[in-house]
C-alpha positions as CSV (number, residue, x, y, z in Angstrom):
1,M,4.9,-19.0,5.1
2,V,4.5,-18.6,8.9
3,K,2.3,-15.7,10.1
4,Q,5.2,-14.5,12.3
5,D,7.4,-14.1,9.2
6,L,4.8,-11.7,7.8
7,I,4.6,-9.7,11.0
8,D,8.4,-9.5,11.2
9,Q,8.5,-8.2,7.6
10,L,5.9,-5.6,8.4
11,D,7.9,-4.5,11.5
12,K,11.0,-4.2,9.3
13,I,9.1,-2.0,6.8
14,E,8.0,0.3,9.7
15,Q,11.6,0.6,10.9
16,L,12.8,1.4,7.4
17,V,10.1,4.1,6.7
18,H,10.3,5.4,10.3
19,K,6.5,5.3,10.6
20,S,3.8,2.9,11.8
21,L,1.7,1.1,9.3
22,P,-2.1,1.3,9.8
23,A,-3.5,-1.6,11.9
24,E,-6.2,-2.6,9.3
25,Y,-3.6,-2.6,6.5
26,K,-1.3,-4.9,8.6
27,R,-4.3,-7.2,9.4
28,F,-5.2,-7.3,5.7
29,M,-1.6,-8.2,4.8
30,V,-1.5,-11.1,7.3
31,E,-5.0,-12.4,6.7
32,N,-5.5,-11.9,3.0
33,V,-2.3,-11.2,1.0
34,R,0.1,-13.4,3.0
35,D,3.0,-14.3,0.8
36,T,1.3,-14.4,-2.6
37,D,3.0,-12.5,-5.4
38,S,0.2,-10.0,-5.4
39,Y,-3.3,-10.0,-4.2
40,E,-6.2,-9.1,-6.5
41,I,-9.2,-7.1,-5.4
42,K,-12.1,-6.7,-7.8
43,R,-13.5,-3.3,-7.2
44,A,-17.2,-2.5,-7.4
45,N,-16.6,-0.6,-10.6
46,G,-15.1,-3.7,-12.2
47,E,-11.5,-2.6,-12.1
48,H,-8.8,-4.7,-10.5
49,L,-6.4,-3.6,-7.9
50,Y,-3.3,-5.6,-7.2
51,V,-2.0,-5.2,-3.7
52,F,1.7,-5.9,-3.3
53,N,2.9,-8.4,-0.7
54,C,5.0,-7.1,2.1
55,F,8.1,-8.6,0.7
56,D,7.8,-6.6,-2.6
57,L,6.4,-3.4,-1.1
58,L,9.7,-1.5,-0.5
59,E,11.1,-2.5,-3.9
60,R,8.0,-1.1,-5.6
61,N,8.3,2.2,-3.7
62,I,12.0,2.5,-4.6
63,T,11.3,1.7,-8.3
64,Y,8.7,4.5,-8.6
65,T,10.7,6.8,-6.3
66,I,7.5,7.3,-4.2
67,Q,9.2,8.7,-1.0
68,E,11.3,11.2,-3.0
69,V,8.2,12.7,-4.6
70,E,5.5,12.0,-2.0
71,P,7.4,11.3,1.3
72,E,4.2,11.0,3.4
73,F,2.8,8.2,1.2
74,L,3.5,4.5,0.7
75,L,2.5,2.7,-2.5
76,I,0.6,-0.4,-1.6
77,G,-0.8,-1.6,-4.9
78,Q,-1.7,-0.6,-8.4
79,D,-4.1,-1.0,-11.3
80,G,-2.0,-0.2,-14.4
81,D,-0.6,3.3,-14.0
82,L,-3.0,4.0,-11.1
83,G,-1.3,3.7,-7.8
84,Y,-2.9,3.1,-4.4
85,F,-1.4,4.6,-1.3
86,L,-1.5,4.9,2.4
87,N,-0.7,8.2,4.0
88,L,1.6,7.2,6.8
89,C,1.6,10.6,8.5
90,R,-2.1,10.7,9.1
91,G,-2.1,7.6,11.2
92,T,-5.4,6.4,9.5
93,D,-6.3,3.4,7.4
94,E,-7.5,5.6,4.5
95,V,-6.5,4.5,1.0
96,Y,-5.7,7.0,-1.7
97,S,-5.1,6.8,-5.4
98,L,-3.3,8.8,-8.1
99,E,-1.9,8.2,-11.5
100,L,1.8,7.4,-11.0
101,G,2.8,9.9,-13.7
102,A,1.0,12.7,-11.7
103,L,2.9,12.2,-8.4
104,G,3.9,15.4,-6.8
105,S,1.8,17.5,-9.1
106,L,-1.8,16.5,-8.2
107,D,-3.5,15.8,-4.9
108,M,-4.2,12.2,-3.9
109,I,-7.9,11.0,-4.2
110,K,-9.4,9.3,-1.2
111,E,-10.7,5.9,-2.3
112,S,-11.8,4.4,1.0
113,N,-11.6,4.5,4.8
114,T,-9.8,1.1,4.9
115,I,-8.3,-1.4,2.5
116,F,-11.1,-3.8,3.5
117,M,-13.6,-1.4,1.9
118,L,-11.9,-1.2,-1.6
């Protein structure tokens, strides 16, 4: 996969969600995730987070009806039922988490200042 294809897909996502994706997230996608099915991050606590590639990202958000319940957030990965999100309205690179079954009823938990720090 050519780097430009990834950048074009990320631009397409921004157009579809009508918001800009955080710069560090975009860099992470292009440099690390690329076109793999999902990218695994082993967290300090031993848990694994699977980051969706940019070609599957919108499908995952549609499947879990994320924008219907949490319109400011974008699901970027998960560990079982625990979803990891970006808040697109804040304009920061902060990553949040929440059990997918609790969407809309509980506040998101801040996990890190950037995806590189997970």
